[in-house]
C-alpha positions in Angstrom: 9.4 2.6 9.8 8.5 5.4 12.1 5.1 5.6 13.7 4.9 9.4 12.8 5.4 8.6 9.0 2.5 6.2 8.9 -0.1 8.8 8.4 1.8 10.4 5.6 2.5 7.0 3.9 -1.3 6.4 4.1 -2.0 9.6 2.4 0.5 8.8 -0.2 -1.2 5.5 -0.8 -4.6 7.2 -1.2 -3.3 9.6 -3.6 -1.7 6.8 -5.7 -4.8 4.7 -5.7 -6.9 7.5 -6.9 -4.5 8.9 -9.7 -3.8 5.1 -10.9 -7.7 4.8 -11.0 -8.5 7.9 -12.9 -6.0 7.4 -15.5 -6.8 3.8 -16.6 -10.1 2.9 -15.1 -11.5 -0.5 -14.7 -9.8 -3.7 -16.0 -11.4 -4.9 -19.1 -8.7 -7.5 -20.3 -5.9 -9.4 -19.1 -4.0 -12.3 -21.0 -0.8 -13.7 -22.4 -0.3 -12.6 -25.8 2.6 -13.7 -27.6 5.8 -12.8 -25.8 3.9 -10.3 -23.5 1.5 -10.2 -20.6 -1.1 -7.7 -21.4 -3.8 -5.8 -19.6 -6.3 -3.3 -20.6 -8.0 -0.6 -18.8 -10.9 1.7 -19.8 -12.8 4.6 -18.5 -15.2 7.1 -19.5 -13.9 10.8 -19.2 -15.1 14.0 -20.6 -13.1 17.0 -21.9 -13.7 20.2 -24.1 -13.3 19.8 -27.7 -10.4 22.4 -28.9 -12.3 23.3 -32.0 -15.8 23.7 -31.0 -15.4 24.4 -27.3 -18.2 21.9 -26.6 -17.9 19.1 -23.8 -17.6 15.7 -25.3 -17.0 12.4 -23.8 -14.0 9.9 -24.5 -13.0 6.5 -23.8 -9.5 6.3 -21.9 -8.3 3.1 -23.2 -4.9 2.1 -21.5 -2.8 -0.9 -22.1 0.0 -2.1 -19.9 2.6 -4.7 -21.0 5.0 -7.1 -19.4 7.7 -9.1 -21.2 7.3 -12.8 -20.4 10.9 -13.7 -20.8 12.3 -10.9 -18.4 9.4 -10.0 -16.3 10.0 -6.4 -17.1 7.3 -3.8 -18.0 7.5 -3.2 -21.7 8.2 0.4 -22.4 9.5 0.3 -25.9 6.5 -1.0 -27.8 4.5 0.6 -30.6 0.7 0.2 -29.8 -2.1 0.8 -32.2 -5.8 0.3 -31.0 -8.9 -0.1 -33.2 -12.4 0.1 -31.7 -15.1 -1.3 -33.5 -18.4 -0.1 -32.6 -22.1 -1.2 -33.8 -21.9 1.7 -36.4 -18.5 1.2 -37.7 -14.8 1.4 -36.6 -12.7 4.2 -35.0 -9.1 4.2 -35.7 -6.5 2.7 -35.6 -5.2 5.1 -33.0 -1.4 5.2 -32.2 -1.5 4.8 -28.2 0.9 7.4 -26.5 3.6 6.1 -24.1 3.0 7.2 -20.6 4.8 5.7 -17.5 5.1 2.1 -18.9 1.7 2.4 -20.3 0.1 3.1 -23.6 -2.9 5.4 -23.7 -5.4 6.1 -26.6 -8.6 8.3 -26.5 -11.6 7.5 -28.6 -14.3 9.9 -28.9 -17.5 8.5 -27.3 -20.6 9.0 -28.9 -22.4 5.6 -28.7 -23.0 3.0 -25.9 -23.2 -0.5 -26.4 -20.7 -3.4 -27.1 -17.3 -2.2 -28.5 -14.6 -4.6 -29.8 -11.1 -3.4 -29.0 -8.3 -4.7 -31.2 -4.8 -4.1 -30.4 -1.5 -4.6 -32.4 1.6 -4.0 -30.8 5.3 -4.6 -32.0 8.0 -4.4 -29.2 11.6 -5.7 -28.7 10.3 -9.2 -27.8 8.1 -9.5 -31.0 4.6 -8.5 -32.4 1.5 -9.7 -30.8 -2.4 -8.9 -31.6 -5.3 -9.3 -29.3 -9.0 -8.4 -29.4 -11.7 -8.2 -26.8 -15.1 -6.8 -26.2 -16.1 -4.4 -23.5 -19.3 -2.8 -22.5 -19.4 1.0 -23.0 -21.9 2.8 -20.5 -24.2 5.7 -21.2 -22.2 8.6 -20.2 -18.8 10.2 -19.4 -16.9 10.8 -16.5 -17.3 7.6 -14.7 -13.6 6.9 -14.5 -13.1 6.4 -10.6 -12.6 2.6 -9.6 -14.4 2.4 -6.3 -11.9 -0.6 -5.4 -8.9 1.6 -5.4 -10.7 4.3 -3.6 -11.8 2.0 -0.8 -8.2 0.5 -0.4 -6.9 3.9 0.0 -9.4 4.9 2.6 -8.7 1.7 4.4 -5.0 2.4 4.3 -5.9 6.0 5.7 -8.1 4.4 8.7 -5.4 1.9 9.4 -2.8 4.6 9.9 -5.1 7.0 11.8 -5.8 4.0 14.3 -2.1 3.4 14.7 -1.0 6.8 15.1 -4.1 7.2 17.5 -2.7 4.4 19.6 0.8 5.6 19.5 -0.6 9.2 20.6 -2.6 7.7 23.4 0.4 5.8 24.9 2.8 8.8 24.8 0.3 10.7 26.5 -0.2 8.1 29.1 3.5 7.9 29.5 4.0 11.5 30.1 1.2 11.9 32.5 2.5 9.0 34.8 5.9 10.4 34.5 4.3 13.9 35.5 2.6 12.2 38.6 5.7 10.7 39.7 7.9 13.8 39.8 4.9 15.4 41.6 4.8 12.7 44.3 8.4 13.1 45.0 
């Protein structure tokens, strides 16, 4: 790879890291469920309710699946998610397929321990899993600092590499100019 491309590659890595973090949030579950490897990610996000115009909070719950037999991401599944809070159940919600992931949004109105139940049916067969997760005290906390730090480290590495390359090019040009002047 050309050294000139490194800064752009680092910026692209940062953009991908931040967008992946913003969509799915922090990992709250991973495991082998039936014929699938499953991961779940959750973040608290805020938005405007279309009917009332008020700002409301949501839990962005995202499931990623991989078929254990083929190793490929499972993108033809039907995923239904139910959230059980201390005051009752929300759902089931049909998760929407989005870039090899399945996303469900739950209205956020109650902090505490939530139990998430995921029922899925895909080409490899059905599976069900459940797990608990802590839901915080407010919306908008969807940024995973680990991804952000990874992206910043990539940018710093590219800047350092590009800086060294530029310095060498400058020294080479200066030495060539001095040699030409000495002749």
